[in-house]
C-alpha positions in Angstrom: -101.0 -22.6 130.7 -101.4 -18.5 130.2 -98.0 -18.2 131.5 -96.4 -20.9 129.0 -98.3 -19.3 126.3 -97.0 -15.6 127.3 -93.3 -17.1 127.5 -93.3 -18.6 124.2 -94.5 -15.3 122.6 -91.6 -13.7 124.2 -89.2 -16.3 122.3 -91.1 -15.6 119.1 -90.8 -11.9 119.5 -87.3 -11.9 120.7 -86.2 -14.2 118.1 -87.4 -12.4 115.3 -86.3 -8.9 116.7 -82.7 -10.6 117.2 -82.4 -12.1 113.8 -83.6 -8.7 112.0 -81.2 -7.0 114.5 -78.4 -9.3 113.6 -79.4 -9.0 109.9 -79.4 -5.0 110.0 -75.8 -4.9 112.1 -74.1 -6.7 109.0 -75.2 -3.6 106.9 -75.4 -0.7 109.5 -73.5 0.4 112.5 -74.3 -1.5 115.4 -74.8 2.0 117.1 -77.0 2.9 115.0 -79.3 -0.3 114.8 -79.4 -0.2 118.7 -80.1 3.6 119.2 -82.8 3.6 116.6 -84.6 0.1 117.8 -84.5 0.9 121.1 -85.7 4.5 120.9 -88.7 3.4 119.3 -89.4 0.9 122.1 -88.8 3.6 124.5 -91.4 5.9 122.9 -93.9 3.3 122.9 -93.6 2.3 126.6 -93.4 6.4 127.5 -96.5 6.7 125.5 -98.3 3.4 127.4 -97.1 4.7 130.8 -98.6 8.2 130.1 -101.7 6.7 129.1 -102.2 4.6 132.2 -101.4 7.5 134.2 -100.2 5.8 137.4 -97.3 6.7 139.6 -94.1 5.0 139.8 -93.1 1.9 142.7 -90.5 2.5 145.1 -86.7 3.1 144.3 -85.7 -0.3 145.1 -88.2 -1.8 142.4 -86.8 0.7 140.0 -83.2 0.1 140.5 -84.0 -3.6 139.7 -85.5 -2.7 136.5 -82.5 -0.5 135.9 -80.5 -3.3 136.2 -82.2 -5.3 133.7 -81.8 -2.6 131.4 -78.3 -2.7 132.0 -78.4 -6.5 131.4 -80.5 -6.4 128.3 -78.2 -3.8 126.8 -75.2 -5.8 127.2 -77.3 -9.0 125.8 -78.4 -7.2 122.7 -74.9 -5.8 122.2 -73.1 -8.8 122.6 -75.9 -10.6 120.5 -75.9 -8.3 117.2 -72.0 -8.0 117.2 -71.9 -11.7 117.4 -74.3 -12.3 114.5 -72.2 -9.6 112.6 -69.0 -11.1 113.0 -69.6 -14.6 113.4 -72.6 -17.3 112.6 -75.9 -16.8 113.9 -76.5 -20.4 114.5 -73.9 -20.4 117.0 -74.4 -17.3 119.0 -77.8 -17.9 119.2 -77.8 -21.3 121.1 -75.0 -20.0 123.2 -76.8 -17.1 124.4 -79.5 -19.6 125.5 -77.5 -20.3 128.4 -79.3 -17.3 129.9 -81.9 -19.3 131.9 -79.4 -20.6 134.3 -79.0 -17.2 136.2 -82.6 -17.3 137.4 -82.8 -21.1 138.0 -79.8 -20.7 140.0 -81.1 -17.7 141.8 -84.2 -19.4 142.0 -82.7 -22.4 143.5 -81.0 -20.5 146.0 -83.8 -19.1 147.3 -85.4 -22.5 148.2 -87.9 -22.5 144.8 -87.4 -25.9 143.5 -89.4 -26.9 140.7 -91.4 -29.9 140.3 -89.7 -33.2 138.7 -92.0 -32.7 135.2 -91.2 -29.0 135.6 -87.1 -29.9 136.4 -87.2 -32.5 133.4 -88.8 -29.9 131.0 -86.3 -27.2 131.7 -83.4 -29.7 132.1 -84.2 -31.0 128.1 -84.7 -27.3 127.0 -81.3 -26.3 128.5 -79.5 -29.2 127.2 -80.8 -29.2 123.9 -80.0 -25.6 123.6 -76.5 -26.5 124.6 -76.3 -29.3 121.9 -77.1 -27.0 119.2 -74.4 -24.7 120.0 -72.1 -27.6 119.5 -70.2 -27.0 116.0 -66.9 -27.5 114.7 -66.2 -24.2 112.5 -67.7 -21.1 111.5 -69.1 -20.9 108.1 -67.3 -18.0 107.4 -64.1 -19.7 107.9 -63.1 -18.2 111.1 -62.8 -19.8 114.5 -65.8 -20.4 116.6 -64.6 -18.9 119.6 -65.5 -15.6 118.6 -69.2 -16.8 118.0 -69.1 -18.4 121.3 -67.7 -15.5 123.9 -70.0 -13.1 122.3 -72.7 -15.8 122.9 -71.6 -16.2 126.4 -71.7 -12.3 126.9 -75.2 -12.1 125.5 -76.2 -14.9 128.1 -74.9 -13.1 131.0 -76.5 -9.9 130.0 -79.9 -11.6 129.4 -80.0 -14.0 132.6 -79.4 -10.6 134.6 -82.3 -9.4 132.5 -84.7 -12.3 133.2 -84.2 -12.1 137.1 -84.2 -8.5 137.7 -87.0 -7.5 135.6 -89.2 -10.5 137.1 -88.2 -8.8 140.5 -89.1 -5.5 139.3 -92.7 -6.6 137.6 -93.7 -7.7 140.7 -94.5 -4.2 141.8 -95.4 -2.6 138.5 -94.6 -4.3 135.1 -95.4 -1.0 132.8 -92.8 1.0 135.3 -90.4 -1.5 135.1 -90.8 -2.0 131.3 -90.2 1.9 130.8 -87.2 1.9 133.6 -85.2 -1.0 131.9 -85.6 0.8 128.5 -85.0 4.3 129.6 -81.6 2.8 131.3 -80.8 1.0 127.7 -81.3 3.9 125.6 -79.4 6.4 128.0 -76.4 3.9 128.1 -76.5 3.5 124.2 -76.8 7.1 123.8 -73.8 8.1 126.2 -71.4 5.4 124.6 -72.2 6.7 120.9 -71.6 10.3 122.4 -68.5 9.5 123.8 -66.9 7.6 121.0 -68.3 10.2 118.5 -70.4 7.6 116.6 -72.2 9.4 113.9 -76.1 7.9 113.6 -77.0 7.7 110.2 -79.3 5.3 108.3 -81.2 5.3 105.2 -84.6 6.2 105.2 -85.6 2.6 103.8 -84.0 0.7 106.9 -86.1 2.9 109.6 -89.2 0.3 109.2 -87.0 -2.5 110.0 -85.3 -0.7 112.9 -88.9 0.4 114.3 -90.2 -3.0 113.8 -87.2 -4.3 116.1 -88.1 -1.9 119.1 -92.1 -2.9 118.7 -91.2 -6.4 118.8 -89.0 -6.4 121.9 -91.4 -4.1 123.6 -94.2 -6.8 122.9 -91.8 -9.8 123.8 -90.5 -8.3 127.2 -94.0 -7.3 128.4 -95.2 -11.2 127.7 -92.1 -12.1 129.6 -93.0 -9.7 132.4 -96.4 -11.3 132.9 -94.9 -15.0 132.2 -92.7 -14.6 135.1 -95.4 -13.3 137.2 -98.0 -16.0 136.5 -95.6 -18.9 137.0 -92.1 -20.1 138.0 -89.8 -17.4 136.5 -87.2 -20.3 135.8 -89.8 -21.7 133.4 -90.6 -18.5 131.8 -86.8 -17.8 131.3 -86.2 -21.2 129.5 -89.2 -20.6 127.5 -88.3 -17.3 126.3 -84.8 -18.3 125.6 -86.6 -20.5 122.5 -85.8 -17.3 120.9 -82.6 -19.1 119.8 -84.6 -21.4 118.1 -86.6 -19.0 116.0 -83.3 -17.0 115.1 -81.7 -20.3 114.1 -84.5 -21.0 111.8 -85.1 -17.8 110.3 -81.3 -17.8 109.5 -81.4 -21.3 107.7 -84.7 -20.1 105.8 -83.6 -16.7 104.8 -79.5 -16.9 105.3 -79.3 -20.5 103.9 -76.8 -21.1 106.9 -77.1 -25.2 107.2 -77.7 -27.3 110.8 -75.4 -30.1 111.4 -77.1 -33.0 112.1 -76.0 -32.9 116.0 -78.1 -29.4 115.7 -81.1 -30.9 114.2 -81.0 -33.3 117.6 -80.7 -30.6 119.9 -83.5 -28.3 118.5 -85.7 -31.5 118.7 -84.5 -32.3 122.4 -85.6 -28.4 123.0 -88.8 -29.0 121.5 -89.3 -32.1 123.7 -88.5 -30.0 127.0 -91.3 -27.5 125.7 -93.8 -30.4 125.4 -93.1 -31.5 128.6 -93.2 -28.3 130.3 -96.6 -27.4 128.3 -97.9 -30.5 130.3 -96.2 -29.6 134.0 
């Protein structure tokens, strides 16, 4: 039960940070949003690791954590860009296909979930797929743009789910720090190579810092959830961040949900209820 609560908490944190990041990416350059929010997260993790005072685990685990950082970099960049040029309520659900990566990896390793868990996960994934069905973009553009960025985000987040779980079995704190350091290094390198100018208004700094705080909290909750329970279940529940993003887009941006999307959200919630009973 604790693993489920932590995974749901991760989904809430990621969904809120995704919405804020996508919203800020509409008004600010994407590299600036990514660098400042991720730098905040890195500073928090570096401080926490220094306070703990424990040494790093083996290089194989740190390598997995670095891959997690690369995956999350791809996922976040694709998600924010998709939110900026497409429709949040299309990009977000497509990105929710991310749990398929750890689920397939778990099945390949012989980790077969119980019948109740499998039913709950299947309903959650099915609901997320249904929610992604939408004929046109609200902005009048073709939905393929939103779907493409959603698929890239799904690939990146799926790799993140799997490799962070693997690395976290040695040391969660160092895994989170290594993943975030990798993310910031990649983003800073791209900014330097492309000579982007990082400039934001002072009034935007609290929101960008909040994104970083939310990401750290969500990543930590997911890492613990994936250790305490099946990684596939944690990944599915963590991916409910898309439902949070859609809800915020509906409430704040007035993006409308079709009847089919509303049904999809209901199927997702039914899957979560079954998983909580498993």
